[in-house]
LOMAR-302518 format. One record per residue: residue number from 0; x, y, z of N, C-alpha, C in turn. Coordinates in Angstrom, 3 decimals. Each point is the difference from the previous one (the first is absolute). Example, Ala and Ser with C-alpha at 12.3 -4.5 7.8 and 13.67 -1.06 7.14 Angstrom:
% residues 2
R  0  13.190  -5.690  7.800  -0.890  1.190  0.000  0.900  1.200  0.000
R  1  -0.350  1.050  -0.720  0.820  1.190  0.060  -0.770  1.090  0.730
% end
This chain:
% residues 184
R  0  -142.279  4.569  60.114  -0.445  -1.065  0.757  -1.410  0.124  0.627
R  1  -0.214  1.243  0.403  -1.256  0.341  0.628  -1.142  -0.137  -0.926
R  2  0.209  0.468  -1.353  -0.972  -0.120  -0.947  -0.359  -1.517  -0.256
R  3  1.012  -0.790  -0.039  -0.298  -1.412  -0.319  -0.741  -0.506  1.211
R  4  0.270  0.224  1.160  -0.786  -0.573  1.248  -1.400  0.484  -0.131
R  5  -0.238  1.351  -0.451  -1.304  0.546  0.013  -0.807  -0.663  -1.104
R  6  0.664  -0.321  -1.113  -0.652  -0.782  -1.196  -0.404  -1.310  0.595
R  7  0.709  -0.577  0.609  -0.194  -1.433  0.485  -1.270  -0.021  0.971
R  8  0.070  0.882  0.934  -1.196  0.200  0.986  -1.256  0.318  -0.759
R  9  0.005  0.891  -0.934  -1.169  0.392  -0.848  -0.375  -1.201  -0.715
R  10  0.859  -0.671  -0.717  -0.360  -1.118  -0.724  -0.675  -1.016  0.873
R  11  0.563  -0.400  1.167  -0.588  -0.912  0.913  -1.421  0.352  0.292
R  12  -0.192  1.254  0.373  -1.323  0.347  0.450  -0.932  0.010  -1.070
R  13  0.396  0.393  -1.193  -0.912  -0.076  -1.211  -0.242  -1.516  -0.384
R  14  0.929  -0.789  0.172  -0.203  -1.477  -0.424  -1.179  -0.483  0.924
R  15  -0.096  0.240  1.310  -0.911  -0.347  1.022  -1.425  0.482  -0.587
R  16  0.053  1.353  -0.354  -1.226  0.559  -0.459  -0.603  -0.762  -1.292
R  17  0.830  -0.247  -1.008  -0.396  -0.766  -1.104  -0.408  -1.260  0.343
R  18  0.703  -0.751  0.865  -0.478  -1.361  0.417  -1.465  0.162  0.620
R  19  -0.215  0.845  0.800  -1.321  0.145  0.521  -1.048  0.160  -1.048
R  20  0.316  0.938  -0.885  -0.927  0.237  -1.221  -0.235  -1.298  -0.732
R  21  0.997  -0.697  -0.413  -0.110  -1.158  -0.811  -0.781  -1.095  0.784
R  22  0.389  -0.120  1.353  -0.805  -1.103  0.749  -1.420  0.412  0.103
R  23  -0.391  1.325  0.132  -1.342  0.490  0.034  -0.713  -0.391  -1.180
R  24  0.655  0.048  -1.242  -0.623  -0.412  -1.208  -0.159  -1.443  -0.144
R  25  0.898  -0.821  0.681  -0.176  -1.473  -0.021  -1.221  -0.262  0.844
R  26  -0.213  0.532  0.970  -1.056  -0.123  1.121  -1.240  0.278  -0.666
R  27  -0.156  1.109  -0.693  -1.223  0.382  -0.746  -0.366  -0.967  -1.112
R  28  0.962  -0.428  -0.770  -0.121  -0.971  -1.083  -0.604  -1.304  0.659
R  29  0.626  -0.379  1.110  -0.386  -1.334  0.602  -1.298  -0.052  0.572
R  30  -0.328  1.258  0.619  -1.442  0.218  0.508  -1.057  -0.192  -1.164
R  31  0.375  0.594  -1.090  -0.878  -0.139  -1.159  -0.100  -1.433  -0.464
R  32  1.030  -0.754  0.008  -0.078  -1.375  -0.395  -0.845  -0.875  0.925
R  33  0.144  0.362  1.312  -0.903  -0.630  0.971  -1.549  0.293  -0.180
R  34  -0.293  1.303  -0.281  -1.263  0.478  -0.244  -0.626  -0.638  -1.315
R  35  0.842  -0.034  -0.961  -0.449  -0.531  -1.381  -0.230  -1.404  0.009
R  36  0.525  -0.903  0.956  -0.049  -1.467  -0.039  -0.765  -0.527  1.139
R  37  -0.354  0.704  1.014  -0.465  -0.550  1.387  -1.285  -0.799  -0.342
R  38  -0.895  0.447  -0.798  -1.276  -0.727  -0.148  0.173  -1.315  -0.699
R  39  0.923  0.008  -1.016  0.352  -1.317  -0.614  0.760  -0.829  0.812
R  40  0.811  0.412  0.814  0.693  -0.854  0.949  -0.832  -0.771  1.105
R  41  -0.989  0.878  0.419  -0.934  -0.540  0.932  -0.872  -1.257  -0.715
R  42  -0.095  0.052  -1.302  -0.693  -0.991  -0.768  0.999  -1.053  -0.477
R  43  1.131  -0.165  0.726  0.971  -1.085  -0.240  0.750  0.091  -1.353
R  44  0.077  1.245  -0.641  0.832  0.192  -1.111  1.520  0.018  0.298
R  45  0.673  -1.033  -0.290  1.344  -0.215  0.379  0.861  1.112  -0.472
R  46  -0.232  0.365  -1.188  0.875  1.178  -0.605  -0.145  1.274  0.860
R  47  -1.283  0.281  0.344  -0.200  1.244  0.847  0.566  -0.111  1.402
R  48  -0.106  -1.251  0.460  0.502  -0.329  1.347  1.624  0.278  -0.098
R  49  0.629  -0.502  -1.037  1.402  0.083  -0.205  0.430  1.642  0.061
R  50  -0.856  0.622  -0.819  0.356  1.495  -0.293  -0.178  0.774  1.489
R  51  -0.995  -0.345  0.707  -0.131  0.578  1.403  1.065  -0.423  0.802
R  52  0.437  -1.304  0.105  1.022  -0.450  0.882  1.362  0.728  -0.352
R  53  0.276  0.080  -1.291  1.170  0.759  -0.518  0.000  1.357  0.439
R  54  -1.274  0.741  -0.145  -0.034  1.459  0.325  0.251  0.093  1.548
R  55  -0.461  -0.782  0.843  0.186  0.165  1.435  1.437  -0.347  0.389
R  56  0.658  -0.771  -0.700  1.392  -0.515  0.327  0.977  1.250  0.004
R  57  0.777  -0.071  0.990  -0.093  -0.504  1.318  0.329  1.031  1.018
R  58  -0.265  -0.021  1.196  0.185  0.953  1.148  1.483  -0.101  0.362
R  59  0.502  1.171  0.376  1.377  0.039  0.586  -0.376  -0.384  1.495
R  60  0.986  -0.640  0.453  -0.029  -0.477  1.425  -1.141  -0.851  0.377
R  61  -0.954  -0.308  -1.004  -1.132  -0.796  0.156  -1.002  0.402  1.131
R  62  -0.027  1.293  0.121  -0.870  0.770  1.030  -1.280  0.389  -0.618
R  63  -0.085  0.090  -1.314  -1.279  0.309  -0.694  -0.473  1.420  0.365
R  64  0.892  1.071  0.084  -0.369  1.234  0.461  -0.281  0.944  -1.178
R  65  0.138  -0.348  -1.271  -0.267  0.619  -1.102  -0.924  -0.903  -0.811
R  66  -0.041  0.532  -1.276  -0.924  -0.752  -0.947  0.459  -1.319  -0.259
R  67  1.303  -0.283  0.017  0.564  -1.389  -0.223  -0.125  -0.841  1.211
R  68  -0.387  -1.305  -0.365  -0.222  -0.977  1.199  0.391  -1.320  -0.515
R  69  1.239  -0.576  0.603  0.284  -1.276  -0.535  -1.045  -1.040  0.235
R  70  -0.721  0.099  1.088  -1.089  -0.896  0.340  -1.004  0.004  -0.995
R  71  -0.471  1.088  -0.325  -1.141  0.144  -0.986  0.611  -0.536  -1.335
R  72  1.150  0.465  -0.319  0.575  -0.585  -1.246  0.143  -1.482  -0.078
R  73  0.433  -0.611  0.935  0.045  -1.517  0.061  -1.343  -0.645  0.043
R  74  -1.000  0.703  0.646  -1.395  -0.522  -0.043  -0.614  -0.060  -1.212
R  75  0.217  1.166  -0.832  -0.747  -0.100  -1.394  0.918  -0.766  -1.021
R  76  1.346  -0.016  0.181  0.671  -0.976  -0.789  -0.205  -1.474  0.180
R  77  -0.287  -0.310  1.306  -0.348  -1.430  0.288  -1.251  -0.318  -0.658
R  78  -1.023  0.858  -0.004  -1.233  -0.269  -0.567  0.056  -0.288  -1.428
R  79  1.036  0.699  -0.692  0.245  -0.268  -1.442  0.902  -1.330  -0.141
R  80  0.919  -0.267  0.817  1.006  -1.046  -0.151  -0.808  -1.411  0.295
R  81  -0.922  0.006  0.879  -0.713  -1.309  0.270  -0.733  -0.334  -1.132
R  82  -0.448  1.046  -0.889  -0.871  -0.350  -1.137  0.973  -0.331  -1.174
R  83  1.250  -0.068  0.165  0.819  -0.470  -0.878  0.686  1.202  -0.877
R  84  -0.062  1.263  0.490  0.531  0.958  -0.856  1.557  0.155  0.428
R  85  0.877  -0.390  -1.055  1.312  -0.052  0.057  0.824  1.174  0.271
R  86  -0.442  1.203  -0.567  0.785  1.174  0.564  -0.160  0.389  1.510
R  87  -1.197  -0.305  0.570  -0.219  0.098  1.424  0.955  -0.968  0.730
R  88  0.203  -1.173  -0.403  0.688  -0.878  0.621  1.359  0.471  0.038
R  89  0.547  0.560  -1.100  1.479  0.543  -0.069  0.062  1.096  0.880
R  90  -1.053  0.976  0.003  0.265  1.178  0.991  -0.003  -0.509  1.486
R  91  -0.789  -1.007  0.326  -0.040  -0.383  1.459  1.336  -0.588  0.241
R  92  0.652  -0.689  -0.947  1.436  -0.535  0.214  0.923  1.143  0.219
R  93  -0.063  1.125  -0.847  0.892  1.202  0.212  -0.336  0.641  1.406
R  94  -1.262  0.064  0.359  -0.249  0.717  1.444  0.589  -0.807  0.957
R  95  -0.165  -1.373  0.069  0.653  -0.818  1.068  1.444  -0.289  -0.150
R  96  0.702  0.390  -1.089  1.279  -0.047  -0.134  0.605  1.280  0.523
R  97  -0.737  1.050  0.256  0.447  1.151  0.437  0.241  1.177  -1.125
R  98  -0.513  -0.373  -1.182  0.235  0.892  -1.159  -1.415  0.709  -0.244
R  99  -0.339  1.081  0.824  -1.277  0.683  -0.032  -0.162  1.145  -0.777
R  100  1.094  0.648  -0.572  -0.148  1.357  -0.702  0.438  -0.337  -1.472
R  101  -1.027  0.346  -0.905  0.180  -0.155  -1.403  0.585  1.293  -0.566
R  102  0.745  -0.107  -1.036  0.472  1.176  -0.665  1.064  0.803  0.701
R  103  0.377  1.118  -0.567  1.071  0.822  0.599  -0.325  0.465  1.393
R  104  -0.997  0.879  0.099  -0.508  0.405  1.351  0.962  0.131  1.122
R  105  0.996  0.790  -0.221  1.085  0.093  0.904  -0.278  0.142  1.349
R  106  -0.870  1.017  0.244  -0.345  0.334  1.458  -0.635  -1.129  0.717
R  107  -0.950  -0.952  -0.718  -0.546  -1.096  0.623  0.958  -1.046  0.219
R  108  1.051  -0.064  -0.928  1.064  -1.022  0.123  0.856  0.323  1.214
R  109  0.319  1.231  0.217  0.851  0.362  1.052  -0.797  -0.261  1.276
R  110  -1.226  0.518  0.132  -0.807  -0.167  1.280  -0.150  -1.550  0.174
R  111  -0.287  -0.749  -0.933  -0.012  -1.450  0.197  1.265  -0.640  0.479
R  112  0.989  0.573  -0.548  1.337  -0.486  0.511  0.182  0.180  1.494
R  113  -0.254  1.290  0.286  0.074  0.279  1.549  -0.971  -0.716  0.776
R  114  -1.197  -0.036  -0.349  -1.084  -0.773  0.760  0.119  -1.450  0.101
R  115  0.547  -0.461  -1.130  0.048  -1.464  -0.058  -1.349  -0.551  -0.541
R  116  -0.081  -1.321  -0.286  -1.225  -0.616  -0.306  0.050  -1.464  0.485
R  117  -1.164  -0.457  0.219  -0.194  -1.421  0.555  0.113  -1.017  -1.239
R  118  0.591  -1.003  0.306  0.256  -1.000  -0.915  -0.372  -1.420  0.372
R  119  -0.451  -0.799  -0.947  -0.220  -1.410  0.276  0.417  -0.745  -1.270
R  120  1.307  -0.440  -0.027  0.581  -0.569  -1.334  -0.734  -1.332  -0.303
R  121  -0.370  -0.785  0.895  -0.707  -1.271  -0.488  -1.353  0.333  -0.732
R  122  -0.721  0.887  0.536  -1.286  0.359  -0.615  0.247  0.775  -1.292
R  123  1.020  0.812  0.032  0.332  0.819  -1.302  0.508  -1.013  -1.138
R  124  0.735  -1.070  0.476  0.499  -1.034  -0.924  -1.224  -0.697  -0.582
R  125  -0.883  -0.417  0.808  -1.119  -0.872  -0.506  -0.870  0.872  -0.987
R  126  -0.170  1.307  0.296  -0.904  0.821  -0.897  0.856  0.203  -1.189
R  127  1.216  0.273  -0.085  0.845  0.118  -1.148  -0.113  -1.392  -0.852
R  128  0.200  -1.051  0.706  0.003  -1.315  -0.630  -1.445  -0.129  -0.724
R  129  -1.105  0.361  0.690  -1.276  -0.160  -0.595  -0.126  0.913  -1.277
R  130  0.500  1.203  0.209  -0.025  0.961  -1.070  0.785  -0.488  -1.329
R  131  1.149  -0.738  0.321  0.697  -0.689  -0.999  -0.876  -1.033  -0.705
R  132  -0.608  -0.760  0.755  -1.007  -1.122  -0.634  -0.987  0.741  -0.847
R  133  -0.376  1.116  0.333  -1.047  0.703  -0.706  0.503  0.884  -1.106
R  134  1.199  -0.119  -0.411  0.565  0.737  -1.095  0.751  1.365  0.177
R  135  0.192  0.302  1.276  0.786  1.231  0.295  1.425  -0.323  -0.076
R  136  0.732  0.265  -1.158  1.345  -0.395  -0.080  0.953  0.751  1.052
R  137  -0.388  1.358  0.404  0.980  0.641  0.844  -0.020  -0.522  1.436
R  138  -0.888  -1.018  0.216  -0.060  -0.557  1.316  1.032  -1.070  0.294
R  139  0.421  -0.735  -1.142  0.952  -1.123  0.329  1.266  0.489  0.481
R  140  0.774  1.254  -0.493  1.202  0.365  0.671  -0.285  0.391  1.328
R  141  -1.224  0.447  0.415  -0.177  0.470  1.392  0.062  -1.221  0.964
R  142  -0.559  -1.156  -0.516  0.207  -1.213  0.836  1.403  -0.366  0.311
R  143  0.725  0.089  -0.988  1.501  -0.289  0.202  0.612  0.932  0.944
R  144  -0.277  1.288  -0.307  0.526  1.030  0.947  -0.296  -0.254  1.421
R  145  -1.234  -0.325  0.157  -0.597  -0.250  1.438  0.628  -1.241  0.571
R  146  0.070  -1.135  -0.794  0.501  -1.174  0.608  1.429  0.205  0.448
R  147  0.863  0.722  -0.776  1.335  0.304  0.355  0.066  0.850  1.290
R  148  -1.009  0.789  0.274  0.003  0.815  1.154  -0.591  -0.607  1.285
R  149  -0.556  -1.113  -0.164  -0.707  -0.747  1.163  0.912  -0.749  0.827
R  150  -0.435  -0.013  1.345  0.745  -0.715  1.050  -0.429  -1.612  -0.208
R  151  0.647  -0.865  0.598  -0.456  -1.365  -0.167  -1.426  -0.211  0.508
R  152  -0.469  0.767  1.159  -1.254  -0.138  0.516  -1.090  0.521  -0.960
R  153  0.277  1.200  -0.628  -0.810  0.482  -1.011  -0.139  -0.934  -1.241
R  154  0.994  -0.654  -0.361  -0.086  -0.916  -1.109  -0.732  -1.260  0.354
R  155  -0.029  -0.395  1.141  -0.827  -1.177  0.549  -1.466  0.506  -0.025
R  156  -0.291  1.214  0.485  -1.305  0.490  -0.077  -0.612  0.169  -1.348
R  157  0.939  0.499  -0.912  -0.322  0.039  -1.461  -0.434  -1.318  -0.608
R  158  0.823  -1.022  0.287  -0.160  -1.378  -0.436  -1.462  -0.346  0.412
R  159  -0.380  0.108  1.162  -1.334  -0.286  0.533  -1.140  0.627  -0.785
R  160  0.217  1.367  -0.222  -0.857  0.733  -0.956  -0.234  -0.649  -1.347
R  161  1.105  -0.283  -0.555  0.036  -0.709  -1.338  -0.517  -1.160  0.052
R  162  0.297  -0.939  1.042  -0.548  -1.381  0.056  -1.645  0.134  0.210
R  163  -0.448  1.055  0.497  -1.294  0.196  0.200  -0.794  0.648  -1.264
R  164  0.664  -0.262  -1.064  -0.399  0.475  -1.251  -0.187  1.591  0.005
R  165  0.952  0.717  0.669  0.092  1.405  -0.055  -1.170  0.620  0.679
R  166  -0.583  -0.534  1.020  -1.116  0.555  0.550  0.447  1.044  1.186
R  167  0.802  0.803  -0.404  0.419  1.023  0.863  -1.043  1.066  0.219
R  168  -0.016  0.561  1.192  -0.744  1.074  0.340  0.289  1.307  -0.709
R  169  -0.993  0.834  -0.341  0.459  1.168  -0.486  -0.414  1.127  0.966
R  170  -0.774  -0.304  1.126  -0.417  1.002  1.049  1.057  0.486  0.638
R  171  0.050  1.444  0.088  1.111  0.583  0.909  -0.049  -0.607  1.479
R  172  -1.258  -0.032  0.459  0.004  -0.452  1.366  0.600  -1.296  0.253
R  173  -0.014  -1.014  -0.939  0.525  -1.316  0.012  1.508  0.029  -0.306
R  174  0.355  0.752  -0.965  1.318  -0.198  -0.551  1.035  0.972  0.724
R  175  -0.491  1.045  0.608  0.882  1.014  0.558  -0.202  -0.058  1.560
R  176  -1.258  0.435  0.391  -0.302  0.211  1.367  0.116  -1.272  0.905
R  177  -0.282  -1.004  -0.599  0.134  -1.303  0.862  1.453  -0.390  0.272
R  178  0.882  0.570  -0.850  1.422  -0.256  0.217  0.713  1.013  0.995
R  179  -0.664  0.943  0.276  0.639  0.970  0.932  -0.214  -0.591  1.476
R  180  1.085  0.264  0.874  -0.133  -0.288  1.451  -1.117  0.947  0.507
R  181  -0.632  -0.490  1.183  -0.885  0.919  0.628  0.451  1.364  0.424
R  182  -0.713  0.974  -0.388  0.474  1.358  0.216  0.946  0.596  -1.224
R  183  0.390  -0.873  -0.940  0.918  0.374  -1.029  -0.747  0.637  -1.156
% end
């Protein structure tokens, strides 16, 4: 019994070390993506803006203490989305629906689960709907899932966004920070 306990403890410690190494590799790759695309992004290249936004996505607990930054990610993705780049529209919908970690990335998923994430379902719905109109097939089921998860108040807000021809904000400051109570 003691050997099994020791194996479990060693396995747990090693899995943490492996996660740190793997995450370090992700950060190095994402820094490279930013460096390789930044000059094109500043020249309004929507694909480069999307790549940078995806590379920065997303910070755990939204405090931006590491390389990852939800605000930076959304800013770059917005730049691409308002130019009509559908993958950026879809990614913005994912971020505002609370789905901010792509791939397996177990350590980030656990950390995000503990820290939580800010959500704005009406804004997420609007961006998924726009992505659907622009040909992103994966966005349609997301609208259905969000609609079923929304409160009546959120559905009313969503209808206003849709009636305004999906002119939803994509700015973090408008979609998330303006929804928080003072000091929140």
